C-alpha angles and dihedrals in degrees: 000000000000111000089214086071094053090047091050092050092054090048089051088052088054091049091053091049091050092050090051089061116177092002088075127211138244094251104154100057093040093055091053090056098051099102093038089056094044095053092046096050100033105036115011116031123083116222140140113239089203094053114021086181094062108139090223091063128112113246126231120196118191101206088165088064096174086068094063096110086077089053091051091050089052092047088053090055095055092045100252091115130036133217088255092053095054091046087063089061108153093001121134112277092004120153087227108063127179086261130024113281117197108263113156091185088064094038095251101146104182139035106226140176105121105077123229098046110091102075092055091057087044088056094049091044094052092046091050091051090054094049091050086053092243099148100164102059120088130200121221124197123191114207132179120231090236090050087061089075084079116101092213087066090062094042090056090045090055090048094048091055092043091055096043094236100179088162090069124094123183119193116198114203095213100192094145095233136092139178090279098043138266112014092222088060098040096049119334109233096168119155087044093163090054091050093055092043089052088056090054104261129137105242132207121184113200142160101265093215097051104095095196095050088049092050093052096046093045093051097047115124111235135185090205136041109292127223124192111203100200117195106213143167114245104229093019117190100019116085101212091047099046111114091344112133092204087074092061080099118356146152117255109208122198088259094051091043090056094044092051096044087050089054093050095047090050089053098239095147 
């Protein structure tokens, strides 16, 4: 994948954050998702730009709703959103809200905000597709590693295995930080891969910033539900945001915007 695309997506995140002003933006967990969103939208997912509600489409559910800026940046890359759209981030009546808001015309399948809910919807959607005899569409669910503290995630994981949902793919953005701090301190969920395997899932661990590894993992055929445990860096690509919990949600000033863009343009990511 062209590195220019990834750079532009990160710059678009900065533009959205700058537009949000004092409201702030969830930069850290959006930056960690850039490669994941790029590979999904540009290489892996099946969808119809002329009809984003096409029943033959793959579905993407952003359970980690505060990472939606990365989805918006990917939607801009494929031509669903425009430059003007992303510059209205968090504005009244904007298409690009702080958390995903159901909009089938844009391919946004789920309104999220409360964590721990998306995998349950993914299970229901994948099961419905099977019962409709739609055997070609897949359902992708993006989760945060902190979100995996929620018991509802594991209830859904058990259900997916029980129903044999080999059309369901979960992607865990394992960046090691959540709103309250280090995930190991808040609630240790180490041995993440082993936990998913114990629930009957096919597990792949990858570098979440390696587009080739992501592509290989996301296109693997599986007889079971598949989970990609993607090791990422929160705030990836911008030095003062990387692994800095203050940027879970932060305000991007004009000065910080210019500093971050200069870093990205210089290729220091």
